[in-house]
C-alpha positions in Angstrom: 147.1 74.0 189.0 143.9 76.2 190.5 144.2 76.6 194.1 141.7 75.9 196.1 142.8 76.1 199.7 145.5 77.0 201.8 146.8 74.2 204.6 148.6 74.5 208.0 149.1 72.7 211.2 148.3 74.7 214.6 147.7 74.8 218.0 147.2 77.6 220.8 151.4 77.3 221.3 151.7 78.4 217.7 148.9 81.1 218.2 151.5 84.1 217.1 153.1 82.2 213.8 149.7 81.2 212.7 148.7 85.3 213.0 151.9 86.1 211.0 151.1 83.6 208.6 147.3 84.8 207.9 148.0 87.9 208.0 150.9 87.9 205.5 148.6 85.2 203.5 146.0 87.9 203.2 148.0 90.9 202.4 149.2 89.8 199.2 145.6 89.2 198.2 145.0 85.9 198.4 140.8 84.8 199.7 141.1 81.3 199.8 140.1 79.4 202.3 142.6 78.3 205.4 141.9 75.0 206.3 143.6 74.0 209.5 145.0 70.6 210.7 145.0 70.5 214.8 147.8 69.4 216.3 145.8 68.3 219.6 143.0 69.8 221.3 144.5 72.9 222.4 142.6 75.0 219.5 142.1 78.2 219.2 139.2 81.1 217.7 140.1 81.3 214.2 140.3 84.1 211.8 137.6 84.7 209.3 137.5 82.3 206.2 139.6 79.5 208.6 138.3 76.2 209.8 139.6 73.8 211.7 139.8 70.2 209.3 140.4 67.4 212.0 140.3 63.5 209.9 139.7 61.5 213.6 139.9 58.7 211.2 143.8 59.7 210.3 144.6 61.1 213.6 143.1 58.3 215.7 144.7 55.2 213.7 147.9 57.9 214.1 148.0 58.0 217.7 147.4 54.5 217.9 150.4 54.0 216.0 152.4 55.9 218.7 153.4 58.1 215.5 155.0 61.6 216.3 152.0 64.1 216.2 153.3 66.3 213.4 152.4 62.8 211.0 148.6 64.2 211.0 150.2 66.3 208.3 149.4 63.1 206.2 146.0 64.4 205.3 146.7 66.5 203.1 148.0 63.9 201.0 144.3 63.2 200.5 142.9 66.3 199.0 143.6 68.2 195.9 144.2 71.4 194.8 146.0 72.8 198.4 149.3 74.9 200.0 150.5 73.6 202.6 152.6 75.8 205.0 153.6 75.1 208.4 153.0 77.8 210.6 156.4 79.7 210.8 155.9 81.2 207.0 154.8 84.0 205.9 153.8 84.5 202.2 155.8 87.5 200.0 153.4 86.7 196.7 150.0 85.1 196.7 150.3 81.7 195.7 147.4 81.5 193.8 149.2 83.8 191.1 152.4 81.6 191.7 151.2 78.2 191.3 148.6 79.2 188.1 150.9 77.2 185.5 152.1 74.5 187.7 150.8 71.1 188.1 151.8 68.0 190.4 153.8 68.2 193.3 155.0 71.5 193.8 157.7 72.4 196.4 160.0 75.6 197.1 163.0 74.8 199.4 166.8 74.1 199.9 166.7 70.3 201.0 168.2 68.7 197.7 171.7 70.6 199.2 171.2 68.8 202.4 168.6 66.2 202.0 169.8 63.8 205.1 167.0 65.4 207.4 164.3 64.0 204.4 165.6 60.3 204.6 165.6 57.5 206.8 168.4 54.3 205.8 165.3 52.7 205.0 164.0 55.3 202.7 167.3 56.4 201.0 167.5 53.0 199.6 164.4 52.9 198.3 164.9 56.6 196.5 168.0 55.2 195.1 166.9 52.3 193.2 164.6 55.0 191.6 167.0 57.7 190.3 170.9 58.7 190.6 169.7 62.4 191.3 167.1 61.3 193.9 168.7 64.5 196.1 166.7 66.9 193.7 163.2 65.6 194.6 163.5 65.5 198.7 161.6 68.7 199.9 160.7 70.1 203.1 157.4 68.8 205.1 156.7 72.8 205.8 156.1 74.1 202.7 154.6 72.1 199.2 151.6 72.3 197.3 149.6 69.5 195.4 147.0 69.5 192.6 145.4 66.2 192.7 144.9 63.5 195.9 147.8 61.0 196.1 145.6 58.4 198.6 142.8 57.7 200.1 142.2 56.9 203.5 142.8 53.1 203.5 145.5 53.5 200.9 147.5 55.9 202.9 147.0 53.6 206.6 147.8 50.6 204.1 150.9 51.9 202.8 152.6 53.3 206.4 151.7 50.4 208.0 153.7 48.4 205.2 156.5 46.6 206.1 159.0 48.3 203.5 157.7 51.9 204.8 156.9 51.9 207.8 159.8 52.6 209.9 160.1 56.0 207.8 156.4 57.0 207.9 155.7 56.1 211.6 159.1 55.7 213.5 161.4 58.7 212.2 163.2 60.3 214.8 162.8 63.4 211.8 159.8 63.4 212.6 157.1 63.8 209.4 159.8 64.8 206.7 160.6 61.5 205.8 157.4 60.0 205.8 156.3 62.6 203.9 158.8 62.4 201.1 158.3 58.5 201.2 154.8 58.8 200.3 154.5 61.2 197.7 157.6 59.7 195.8 155.7 56.2 196.1 152.7 58.1 194.6 154.5 58.4 191.5 153.6 62.4 190.9 155.8 64.8 189.3 157.8 66.9 191.8 159.0 70.4 190.4 161.0 72.6 193.0 160.8 76.1 192.3 164.3 76.8 193.6 166.0 74.1 190.6 165.9 74.8 186.9 164.5 75.6 184.5 162.4 77.9 187.6 165.3 79.2 189.9 163.3 80.9 192.8 165.9 82.2 195.4 165.8 80.3 198.7 162.7 80.4 200.8 164.6 79.2 203.8 165.1 82.6 206.5 168.5 81.1 207.1 169.9 82.0 203.9 169.4 85.3 204.4 171.9 86.7 207.1 172.6 90.5 206.4 170.8 93.6 205.9 171.1 93.0 201.9 168.7 90.3 201.9 166.6 91.3 198.8 169.6 91.5 196.6 168.6 88.4 194.6 165.2 89.6 194.3 165.1 90.9 191.3 162.2 89.8 189.8 158.7 88.5 190.5 159.9 84.9 188.9 163.3 84.8 191.4 161.4 86.4 194.4 160.2 83.8 196.7 156.4 83.5 197.0 156.7 82.2 200.9 160.0 82.3 203.3 160.4 79.9 206.4 161.4 79.7 209.3 162.6 76.1 210.2 165.2 75.6 212.2 165.4 79.1 214.1 162.0 79.9 216.0 164.3 80.6 219.0 166.4 83.5 217.3 164.8 86.2 215.6 167.5 89.0 215.4 168.1 88.9 211.5 167.0 91.4 209.4 164.9 89.9 207.3 163.2 88.5 210.5 161.2 92.0 209.8 159.1 90.4 207.9 157.8 88.5 210.2 157.5 90.8 212.9 155.7 93.3 211.0 152.8 90.9 211.2 152.7 91.2 215.1 151.5 94.1 217.4 154.0 95.7 219.8 152.0 93.5 222.2 152.6 90.5 220.9 155.8 90.8 220.1 156.7 91.2 223.5 154.4 87.8 223.9 156.7 86.7 221.4 160.0 88.0 223.5 158.6 86.1 226.2 157.7 82.7 224.9 161.8 82.4 223.1 163.3 83.7 226.1 161.1 80.4 228.3 161.9 78.5 224.9 165.6 78.9 225.4 165.9 78.8 228.8 163.9 75.1 228.1 166.9 74.2 225.7 169.6 75.3 227.5 168.5 72.8 230.7 167.7 70.0 228.3 171.7 70.1 227.0 172.9 70.4 230.4 170.6 67.3 231.6 172.2 64.3 232.6 170.8 62.0 229.9 171.4 64.9 227.2 174.8 64.9 228.2 175.1 60.7 228.7 173.5 60.5 224.7 176.6 63.0 223.8 179.0 61.0 225.1 177.7 57.8 223.7 177.4 59.3 220.2 180.9 60.5 220.4 182.6 57.1 221.4 180.2 55.5 218.7 182.0 58.0 215.7 185.5 57.6 217.7 185.0 53.9 217.3 184.1 54.3 214.0 187.3 55.9 213.2 189.3 53.8 214.9 187.8 50.3 213.3 188.5 52.3 209.7 
């Protein structure tokens, strides 16, 4: 595909991650414009060659439907020739060069190993009808590219509101990920995952690299991941591979990030030990016990 832009999602809360992502992109030599979907109204001053990309017709509609704010990423499906990344990503290679010969919808994640977070019961039934290999087609909603627009705005809204899909697209507890997967599959665009044959790119998830030897498998440009994604690991910047991210921040920015992570950890600990969360865990455990008892 001929990439025309890089798209991301951000607000001021993720500014430091955004800065590392943007700086890593430019370090690869990519000069494409960066389109930033506003997560909310808490915006910040963007760097050169970046612009905010709101589509009020979509964002206002999603708010009306009480969908999670991350579902605003659905608007990517209305444009073409883009690479989307969440803000907790850095680039190792120029996406223009990596994707130049690729067509269709391109992902590069390992969710084919653990697809549970990419689907709902509703969408699983639909995907199973399409193929027994459906697990190889699911993807992480934080990193993907596509050479074509899959929907107009009215088409997108109509499909999300369809009773056959609304639970997945507008009400999923896994935020936007199941909805994006279902919407892409329903558009019948060819899906290619670069971590699967015939490509064989190594993992793009930081969590798959626990030690100092994280570069061992990156033996060629084809096997080297072109992005590294810290999905689910934002509260723990302690592995050797995390230096790839931290090196794009100044000393002052790193100190600020440490403070933000410390606050986040305390908040998460408070939530885990709150009476409501303890009650939820008890209820879940009770359901599991009763299910096994009735087997």
